[in-house]
PARO-773947 format. One record per residue (C-alpha): residue number from 1; residue in one letter; x, y negated, z negated. Coordinates in nm, 3 decimals. Each point is the difference from the previous one (the first is absolute). Example, Ala and Ser with C-alpha at 12.3 -4.5 7.8 and 13.67 -1.06 7.14 Angstrom:
BEGIN
<site><resi>1</resi><resn>a</resn><xx>1.230</xx><yy>0.450</yy><zz>-0.780</zz></site>
<site><resi>2</resi><resn>s</resn><xx>0.137</xx><yy>-0.344</yy><zz>0.066</zz></site>
//
This chain:
BEGIN
<site><resi>1</resi><resn>m</resn><xx>-14.327</xx><yy>8.271</yy><zz>-8.148</zz></site>
<site><resi>2</resi><resn>c</resn><xx>-0.229</xx><yy>0.262</yy><zz>0.199</zz></site>
<site><resi>3</resi><resn>q</resn><xx>0.191</xx><yy>-0.099</yy><zz>0.349</zz></site>
<site><resi>4</resi><resn>l</resn><xx>0.300</xx><yy>0.223</yy><zz>-0.168</zz></site>
<site><resi>5</resi><resn>f</resn><xx>-0.255</xx><yy>0.287</yy><zz>0.072</zz></site>
<site><resi>6</resi><resn>v</resn><xx>-0.230</xx><yy>-0.087</yy><zz>0.241</zz></site>
<site><resi>7</resi><resn>g</resn><xx>0.265</xx><yy>-0.108</yy><zz>0.246</zz></site>
<site><resi>8</resi><resn>a</resn><xx>0.200</xx><yy>0.310</yy><zz>0.012</zz></site>
<site><resi>9</resi><resn>d</resn><xx>-0.009</xx><yy>0.236</yy><zz>0.259</zz></site>
<site><resi>10</resi><resn>p</resn><xx>-0.314</xx><yy>0.198</yy><zz>0.025</zz></site>
<site><resi>11</resi><resn>a</resn><xx>0.169</xx><yy>0.302</yy><zz>0.126</zz></site>
<site><resi>12</resi><resn>l</resn><xx>0.126</xx><yy>0.047</yy><zz>-0.382</zz></site>
<site><resi>13</resi><resn>w</resn><xx>-0.380</xx><yy>0.096</yy><zz>-0.107</zz></site>
<site><resi>14</resi><resn>e</resn><xx>-0.083</xx><yy>0.218</yy><zz>0.299</zz></site>
<site><resi>15</resi><resn>n</resn><xx>-0.055</xx><yy>0.329</yy><zz>-0.090</zz></site>
<site><resi>16</resi><resn>e</resn><xx>0.192</xx><yy>0.317</yy><zz>0.102</zz></site>
<site><resi>17</resi><resn>t</resn><xx>-0.047</xx><yy>0.340</yy><zz>-0.090</zz></site>
<site><resi>18</resi><resn>r</resn><xx>0.261</xx><yy>0.248</yy><zz>0.021</zz></site>
<site><resi>19</resi><resn>s</resn><xx>-0.009</xx><yy>0.391</yy><zz>-0.019</zz></site>
<site><resi>20</resi><resn>l</resn><xx>0.188</xx><yy>0.198</yy><zz>-0.243</zz></site>
<site><resi>21</resi><resn>r</resn><xx>0.029</xx><yy>0.351</yy><zz>-0.180</zz></site>
<site><resi>22</resi><resn>m</resn><xx>-0.046</xx><yy>-0.028</yy><zz>-0.367</zz></site>
<site><resi>23</resi><resn>e</resn><xx>0.011</xx><yy>0.321</yy><zz>-0.177</zz></site>
<site><resi>24</resi><resn>g</resn><xx>-0.019</xx><yy>0.211</yy><zz>0.311</zz></site>
<site><resi>25</resi><resn>m</resn><xx>-0.307</xx><yy>-0.169</yy><zz>0.073</zz></site>
<site><resi>26</resi><resn>a</resn><xx>-0.031</xx><yy>-0.259</yy><zz>0.342</zz></site>
<site><resi>27</resi><resn>t</resn><xx>-0.144</xx><yy>-0.321</yy><zz>-0.128</zz></site>
<site><resi>28</resi><resn>s</resn><xx>-0.006</xx><yy>-0.376</yy><zz>0.072</zz></site>
<site><resi>29</resi><resn>v</resn><xx>0.064</xx><yy>-0.320</yy><zz>-0.150</zz></site>
<site><resi>30</resi><resn>r</resn><xx>-0.152</xx><yy>-0.331</yy><zz>0.087</zz></site>
<site><resi>31</resi><resn>l</resn><xx>0.185</xx><yy>-0.358</yy><zz>-0.126</zz></site>
<site><resi>32</resi><resn>e</resn><xx>0.060</xx><yy>-0.306</yy><zz>0.121</zz></site>
<site><resi>33</resi><resn>a</resn><xx>0.326</xx><yy>-0.075</yy><zz>0.233</zz></site>
<site><resi>34</resi><resn>f</resn><xx>0.138</xx><yy>-0.191</yy><zz>-0.302</zz></site>
<site><resi>35</resi><resn>f</resn><xx>-0.005</xx><yy>0.297</yy><zz>-0.255</zz></site>
<site><resi>36</resi><resn>w</resn><xx>0.145</xx><yy>0.244</yy><zz>0.278</zz></site>
<site><resi>37</resi><resn>s</resn><xx>0.324</xx><yy>-0.237</yy><zz>0.021</zz></site>
<site><resi>38</resi><resn>v</resn><xx>0.048</xx><yy>-0.023</yy><zz>-0.381</zz></site>
<site><resi>39</resi><resn>l</resn><xx>-0.061</xx><yy>0.384</yy><zz>0.006</zz></site>
<site><resi>40</resi><resn>e</resn><xx>0.295</xx><yy>0.053</yy><zz>0.241</zz></site>
<site><resi>41</resi><resn>d</resn><xx>0.221</xx><yy>-0.254</yy><zz>-0.181</zz></site>
<site><resi>42</resi><resn>i</resn><xx>-0.047</xx><yy>0.210</yy><zz>-0.279</zz></site>
<site><resi>43</resi><resn>g</resn><xx>0.060</xx><yy>0.331</yy><zz>0.132</zz></site>
<site><resi>44</resi><resn>a</resn><xx>0.293</xx><yy>-0.128</yy><zz>0.198</zz></site>
<site><resi>45</resi><resn>r</resn><xx>0.180</xx><yy>-0.088</yy><zz>-0.331</zz></site>
<site><resi>46</resi><resn>d</resn><xx>0.007</xx><yy>0.367</yy><zz>-0.094</zz></site>
<site><resi>47</resi><resn>r</resn><xx>0.032</xx><yy>0.130</yy><zz>0.383</zz></site>
<site><resi>48</resi><resn>l</resn><xx>-0.358</xx><yy>0.104</yy><zz>0.009</zz></site>
<site><resi>49</resi><resn>t</resn><xx>-0.241</xx><yy>-0.009</yy><zz>0.251</zz></site>
<site><resi>50</resi><resn>v</resn><xx>-0.332</xx><yy>-0.124</yy><zz>-0.070</zz></site>
<site><resi>51</resi><resn>s</resn><xx>-0.132</xx><yy>0.304</yy><zz>0.009</zz></site>
<site><resi>52</resi><resn>q</resn><xx>0.202</xx><yy>0.164</yy><zz>-0.235</zz></site>
<site><resi>53</resi><resn>l</resn><xx>-0.019</xx><yy>-0.291</yy><zz>-0.226</zz></site>
<site><resi>54</resi><resn>l</resn><xx>-0.362</xx><yy>0.035</yy><zz>0.003</zz></site>
<site><resi>55</resi><resn>q</resn><xx>0.039</xx><yy>0.378</yy><zz>-0.071</zz></site>
<site><resi>56</resi><resn>r</resn><xx>0.222</xx><yy>-0.069</yy><zz>-0.267</zz></site>
<site><resi>57</resi><resn>l</resn><xx>-0.213</xx><yy>-0.270</yy><zz>-0.199</zz></site>
<site><resi>58</resi><resn>y</resn><xx>-0.306</xx><yy>0.245</yy><zz>0.056</zz></site>
<site><resi>59</resi><resn>r</resn><xx>0.156</xx><yy>0.272</yy><zz>-0.145</zz></site>
<site><resi>60</resi><resn>e</resn><xx>0.187</xx><yy>-0.157</yy><zz>-0.301</zz></site>
<site><resi>61</resi><resn>s</resn><xx>-0.329</xx><yy>-0.185</yy><zz>-0.088</zz></site>
<site><resi>62</resi><resn>l</resn><xx>-0.161</xx><yy>0.315</yy><zz>-0.005</zz></site>
<site><resi>63</resi><resn>d</resn><xx>0.246</xx><yy>0.125</yy><zz>-0.208</zz></site>
<site><resi>64</resi><resn>e</resn><xx>-0.019</xx><yy>-0.294</yy><zz>-0.236</zz></site>
<site><resi>65</resi><resn>g</resn><xx>-0.408</xx><yy>0.081</yy><zz>-0.024</zz></site>
<site><resi>66</resi><resn>h</resn><xx>-0.110</xx><yy>-0.276</yy><zz>0.219</zz></site>
<site><resi>67</resi><resn>d</resn><xx>-0.340</xx><yy>0.061</yy><zz>0.167</zz></site>
<site><resi>68</resi><resn>l</resn><xx>0.074</xx><yy>-0.148</yy><zz>0.359</zz></site>
<site><resi>69</resi><resn>d</resn><xx>-0.324</xx><yy>-0.051</yy><zz>0.141</zz></site>
<site><resi>70</resi><resn>n</resn><xx>0.067</xx><yy>-0.324</yy><zz>0.154</zz></site>
<site><resi>71</resi><resn>f</resn><xx>0.322</xx><yy>0.082</yy><zz>0.161</zz></site>
<site><resi>72</resi><resn>a</resn><xx>0.020</xx><yy>-0.317</yy><zz>0.194</zz></site>
<site><resi>73</resi><resn>s</resn><xx>-0.062</xx><yy>-0.231</yy><zz>-0.284</zz></site>
<site><resi>74</resi><resn>f</resn><xx>0.267</xx><yy>0.197</yy><zz>-0.199</zz></site>
<site><resi>75</resi><resn>l</resn><xx>0.248</xx><yy>-0.102</yy><zz>0.293</zz></site>
<site><resi>76</resi><resn>r</resn><xx>-0.073</xx><yy>-0.340</yy><zz>0.006</zz></site>
<site><resi>77</resi><resn>v</resn><xx>0.049</xx><yy>-0.041</yy><zz>-0.363</zz></site>
<site><resi>78</resi><resn>c</resn><xx>0.309</xx><yy>0.167</yy><zz>0.041</zz></site>
<site><resi>79</resi><resn>c</resn><xx>0.113</xx><yy>-0.270</yy><zz>0.263</zz></site>
<site><resi>80</resi><resn>g</resn><xx>-0.102</xx><yy>-0.273</yy><zz>-0.224</zz></site>
<site><resi>81</resi><resn>r</resn><xx>0.191</xx><yy>0.152</yy><zz>-0.299</zz></site>
<site><resi>82</resi><resn>y</resn><xx>0.321</xx><yy>0.017</yy><zz>0.233</zz></site>
<site><resi>83</resi><resn>l</resn><xx>-0.022</xx><yy>-0.364</yy><zz>0.096</zz></site>
<site><resi>84</resi><resn>a</resn><xx>-0.070</xx><yy>-0.093</yy><zz>-0.332</zz></site>
<site><resi>85</resi><resn>l</resn><xx>0.276</xx><yy>0.182</yy><zz>-0.131</zz></site>
<site><resi>86</resi><resn>q</resn><xx>0.263</xx><yy>-0.155</yy><zz>0.224</zz></site>
<site><resi>87</resi><resn>l</resn><xx>-0.153</xx><yy>-0.328</yy><zz>-0.085</zz></site>
<site><resi>88</resi><resn>s</resn><xx>0.020</xx><yy>0.005</yy><zz>-0.375</zz></site>
<site><resi>89</resi><resn>g</resn><xx>0.376</xx><yy>0.144</yy><zz>0.049</zz></site>
<site><resi>90</resi><resn>d</resn><xx>-0.108</xx><yy>0.358</yy><zz>-0.179</zz></site>
<site><resi>91</resi><resn>l</resn><xx>0.081</xx><yy>0.164</yy><zz>0.343</zz></site>
<site><resi>92</resi><resn>p</resn><xx>0.297</xx><yy>-0.090</yy><zz>0.196</zz></site>
<site><resi>93</resi><resn>a</resn><xx>-0.096</xx><yy>-0.181</yy><zz>0.329</zz></site>
<site><resi>94</resi><resn>d</resn><xx>0.319</xx><yy>0.159</yy><zz>0.184</zz></site>
<site><resi>95</resi><resn>t</resn><xx>-0.108</xx><yy>0.252</yy><zz>0.181</zz></site>
<site><resi>96</resi><resn>r</resn><xx>0.270</xx><yy>0.193</yy><zz>0.009</zz></site>
<site><resi>97</resi><resn>i</resn><xx>-0.021</xx><yy>0.123</yy><zz>-0.358</zz></site>
<site><resi>98</resi><resn>a</resn><xx>-0.245</xx><yy>0.308</yy><zz>0.003</zz></site>
<site><resi>99</resi><resn>l</resn><xx>-0.317</xx><yy>-0.030</yy><zz>-0.211</zz></site>
<site><resi>100</resi><resn>r</resn><xx>0.101</xx><yy>0.400</yy><zz>-0.106</zz></site>
<site><resi>101</resi><resn>d</resn><xx>0.307</xx><yy>-0.191</yy><zz>-0.175</zz></site>
<site><resi>102</resi><resn>v</resn><xx>-0.206</xx><yy>-0.268</yy><zz>-0.204</zz></site>
<site><resi>103</resi><resn>n</resn><xx>-0.080</xx><yy>0.062</yy><zz>-0.347</zz></site>
<site><resi>104</resi><resn>a</resn><xx>-0.407</xx><yy>-0.005</yy><zz>0.028</zz></site>
<site><resi>105</resi><resn>t</resn><xx>-0.016</xx><yy>0.073</yy><zz>-0.394</zz></site>
<site><resi>106</resi><resn>d</resn><xx>0.172</xx><yy>-0.303</yy><zz>-0.063</zz></site>
<site><resi>107</resi><resn>i</resn><xx>-0.180</xx><yy>-0.174</yy><zz>0.264</zz></site>
<site><resi>108</resi><resn>l</resn><xx>-0.323</xx><yy>0.124</yy><zz>-0.156</zz></site>
<site><resi>109</resi><resn>a</resn><xx>0.070</xx><yy>-0.103</yy><zz>-0.373</zz></site>
<site><resi>110</resi><resn>r</resn><xx>0.063</xx><yy>-0.335</yy><zz>0.101</zz></site>
<site><resi>111</resi><resn>e</resn><xx>-0.310</xx><yy>-0.040</yy><zz>0.183</zz></site>
<site><resi>112</resi><resn>s</resn><xx>-0.201</xx><yy>0.146</yy><zz>-0.305</zz></site>
<site><resi>113</resi><resn>r</resn><xx>0.169</xx><yy>-0.272</yy><zz>-0.206</zz></site>
<site><resi>114</resi><resn>r</resn><xx>-0.095</xx><yy>-0.256</yy><zz>0.215</zz></site>
<site><resi>115</resi><resn>r</resn><xx>-0.363</xx><yy>0.078</yy><zz>-0.042</zz></site>
<site><resi>116</resi><resn>e</resn><xx>0.008</xx><yy>0.014</yy><zz>-0.352</zz></site>
<site><resi>117</resi><resn>p</resn><xx>-0.258</xx><yy>-0.275</yy><zz>-0.119</zz></site>
<site><resi>118</resi><resn>s</resn><xx>0.301</xx><yy>-0.157</yy><zz>-0.215</zz></site>
<site><resi>119</resi><resn>n</resn><xx>0.186</xx><yy>-0.042</yy><zz>0.334</zz></site>
<site><resi>120</resi><resn>r</resn><xx>-0.256</xx><yy>-0.142</yy><zz>0.207</zz></site>
<site><resi>121</resi><resn>p</resn><xx>-0.090</xx><yy>-0.392</yy><zz>0.000</zz></site>
<site><resi>122</resi><resn>h</resn><xx>-0.352</xx><yy>-0.081</yy><zz>-0.089</zz></site>
<site><resi>123</resi><resn>r</resn><xx>-0.205</xx><yy>-0.063</yy><zz>0.327</zz></site>
<site><resi>124</resi><resn>e</resn><xx>-0.056</xx><yy>-0.381</yy><zz>-0.155</zz></site>
<site><resi>125</resi><resn>s</resn><xx>0.356</xx><yy>-0.052</yy><zz>-0.017</zz></site>
<site><resi>126</resi><resn>r</resn><xx>0.068</xx><yy>0.135</yy><zz>0.359</zz></site>
<site><resi>127</resi><resn>l</resn><xx>-0.280</xx><yy>-0.196</yy><zz>0.147</zz></site>
<site><resi>128</resi><resn>q</resn><xx>0.110</xx><yy>-0.321</yy><zz>-0.186</zz></site>
<site><resi>129</resi><resn>a</resn><xx>0.399</xx><yy>0.054</yy><zz>0.111</zz></site>
<site><resi>130</resi><resn>q</resn><xx>-0.126</xx><yy>0.003</yy><zz>0.356</zz></site>
//
């Protein structure tokens, strides 16, 4: 099982630091190459550069009242959610469909319903099914 992960190209987890301007201030973000690649895919859907995407994520997160002390960690979670939402079918895998055109409210509501205790199988049931 682990061969799927340990056998991957080591370049995927090499750190890369990129400099950008956020709120008029010069800053840098350090992420693994894998995450930069996913961020490029996310931005491309709405014709945004990675820098533009990061600025938008930062601004909209602040507007929602989120504390972004660990922005790099937030970006990794964004990447994971993007891939998971595609895998679950909540987000169209067709990259020609812009993310600004999907109904985020409906997607978040479906996610919330799936997290409700009555909609989650018990841990023991999941283990028995394996």
